[in-house]
N, C-alpha and C positions, 0 to 999 in steps of 0.2 A: 221927670220923665212921664209921670202918669197924667200930666198935664196934656201932653200931646198924644199919648198912647194909651188903650186899655189896659188894665190888668191882664186880662186874659190875653192879649197881643204881646205883652212882656213876657209871660208864662211861656208861651207858643214861641217867642224869639230865642229865650233861654233854653228849652229844650231841645232847639235844633242848633245850638251852638255849644253846649255845654259838654265836657267831656267825660265818657261813659266808661273809661277803663283805662289801663295802664299801655295799652297798645293802640293809641292813637284812634281811639273810637269817638268820634265827634258826632253828635246829634242823636236824637230820639231813634230814627230810621235805622241808621248805622247800628246802634246798639240793638235794637228788635232784632234786626237780622243776625248779629253776631251772636247773642244769647239764644235765641228762640228760632232763628232760621226763617223767620217770616216778617211780614210787614208791620210796622208799627199799627196801623188801621185793622189787623188782623188779630191784633194782642187781645187775650182773654182780660178782664179785670182783675183777677189774681196775678198775671203776669205784670200787666201795667203797675200794679201795687209794688210788686216785687223790685222793678226797675225803680220806680220812683225812691224806694227804701235806701236804695244807695247813694242818691246824689251829695248827702252830707261828705262822702268821700269814696267815690267811685274806684279809686285806687285800692283801698282798702276792702272794699265789700264786693261780692259777688251774689248777682241776684240768683244765680242757681245754686249758690251752696246752702249749707244749714248753720250758718253763723247766726248766735243769738240773736243780734241786734237786727238783721236782715229780717228773720222770721217773726220777731216782735214787731220790728215797725210797719213791714209790709200787711200783717195782719190788721194793725190799727188803720193804716191807709185804705186798706179793703173794706172796714167796717164804715169807715167815713163816707166812702164812696156808695155804698149800700144805702146809708142812710139819707144820702144827698139825693139818690135817685140816678 
């Protein structure tokens, strides 16, 4: 697939079809509106990191909760985002 499509495009496609919760939330835009009440384009970096942190298991993890995994993983993702600008 990487021969036909760039990694950035693959990620974009994945984010727009991935399931983001247990109530039929599909795509980053729907997840952003469900959890934060705003467009994905309007998310702050911390909010985006929290959403990204739940992708291994969005039925188990909640970006708004205080689960240890989400807090740790989103903090790590945020630090990487800051470091990479």
